[in-house]
C-alpha positions in Angstrom: -114.1 -1.9 29.2 -112.3 -0.1 26.9 -110.7 -3.4 26.0 -114.0 -5.0 25.4 -114.4 -1.7 22.7 -110.8 -2.1 21.4 -111.5 -5.9 21.1 -114.7 -5.8 19.3 -113.1 -2.9 16.7 -110.7 -6.0 16.0 -113.2 -8.4 15.0 -115.2 -5.6 12.8 -111.6 -5.4 11.5 -110.9 -9.1 10.5 -114.7 -9.6 9.6 -114.2 -7.1 6.9 -110.7 -8.7 6.1 -112.3 -11.9 6.2 -115.5 -10.9 3.9 -112.3 -9.4 1.3 -110.8 -12.9 1.2 -114.4 -15.1 0.7 -115.5 -12.8 -2.0 -111.7 -14.0 -3.8 -112.2 -17.2 -3.3 -115.6 -17.0 -4.1 -115.7 -15.0 -7.4 -114.4 -17.8 -9.8 -118.0 -19.7 -8.3 -116.1 -22.7 -6.8 -115.1 -22.2 -3.4 -113.3 -24.6 -2.0 -111.9 -25.8 1.4 -108.6 -25.2 1.0 -109.2 -21.7 -0.1 -111.2 -21.3 3.5 -108.2 -23.1 5.2 -106.1 -20.3 3.2 -108.5 -18.1 5.0 -107.8 -19.3 7.9 -104.4 -19.1 8.1 -103.8 -15.9 7.0 -106.1 -14.2 10.2 -104.3 -16.2 12.3 -101.2 -14.8 10.9 -103.0 -11.3 11.4 -103.5 -12.1 14.5 -107.0 -13.7 15.0 -107.4 -15.5 18.1 -108.9 -19.4 17.8 -111.4 -18.5 19.8 -112.8 -16.0 17.3 -111.9 -17.5 14.5 -115.3 -19.5 13.8 -117.4 -16.3 14.6 -114.9 -14.0 12.1 -115.4 -16.6 9.5 -119.8 -16.9 10.2 -119.8 -13.1 9.8 -117.1 -12.7 7.0 -119.4 -15.0 4.9 -122.2 -13.3 5.8 -121.2 -10.0 5.2 -119.7 -11.3 1.8 -123.2 -12.6 0.4 -125.0 -9.4 1.7 -122.4 -6.8 0.6 -123.1 -4.8 -3.2 -119.7 -3.5 -3.4 -116.2 -4.9 -1.8 -115.3 -1.1 -1.3 -116.0 -1.4 2.7 -113.7 -4.3 2.8 -110.9 -2.9 1.5 -111.2 0.0 3.4 -109.9 -2.1 6.4 -106.7 -3.3 4.4 -105.7 0.1 3.0 -105.1 1.7 5.9 -103.0 -1.1 7.6 -99.4 -1.1 7.5 -97.7 -2.1 5.1 -96.0 -5.6 5.8 -100.1 -6.6 6.8 -101.4 -5.0 3.5 -98.8 -7.6 1.7 -99.7 -10.1 4.1 -103.0 -9.9 2.5 -102.3 -9.0 -1.3 -100.4 -13.0 -0.9 -103.4 -14.2 0.5 -105.5 -12.9 -2.1 -102.8 -14.7 -4.8 -102.9 -17.4 -3.1 -106.5 -18.4 -3.4 -106.6 -17.6 -6.7 -103.8 -19.4 -7.5 -104.7 -22.6 -5.4 -106.6 -23.9 -8.5 -103.1 -23.2 -10.0 -104.5 -20.6 -12.8 -106.3 -17.1 -12.7 -109.4 -16.5 -14.7 -110.4 -13.1 -15.7 -112.9 -12.4 -13.1 -109.9 -13.1 -10.6 -107.6 -11.4 -12.4 -109.6 -8.4 -12.7 -110.6 -8.4 -9.2 -107.1 -7.7 -8.2 -106.6 -4.9 -10.4 -109.5 -3.7 -9.1 -107.6 -4.0 -5.1 -104.8 -2.6 -6.6 -106.2 0.6 -6.7 -108.3 0.1 -4.2 -106.0 -0.6 -1.5 -103.1 1.7 -2.8 -100.7 -1.3 -4.4 -98.2 -0.3 -7.0 -98.6 -2.1 -9.7 -95.2 -3.4 -9.5 -95.4 -4.7 -5.7 -98.6 -6.2 -7.1 -97.2 -7.8 -10.0 -94.2 -9.3 -8.0 -96.6 -10.4 -5.7 -98.4 -12.5 -8.2 -95.2 -13.8 -9.7 -94.2 -15.2 -6.4 -97.4 -16.9 -5.3 -97.8 -18.1 -9.1 -94.5 -19.4 -9.2 -94.9 -21.0 -5.4 -97.7 -23.3 -7.3 -96.5 -24.6 -9.8 
């Protein structure tokens, strides 16, 4: 019984992370298949099992569509270990730069997320440059 509860909490946490990543992908009003693939790969790297992946993505999409704000999504990330938080930030920038450019809505989102997730501006900028250079 204990493991079932723990697993359900993990699924809920991953669903909120998926919703945050989906939100970033949709903010430019152009949610592409390659962005979804980036999200799926990131979730797998964070520890989502293949058997839970489809449900987490579906629930993440519904959660993102019905959310009024991103604050609920960022709570999960803010409390994560630093290395996992960095992986999520890298994923967010990968999603943004998957089309080779960042628009003002995407950069504004990342500025807001840096504050909400307690990410230092320098670290955020370094990650942005790293991902931007990878995609050129």
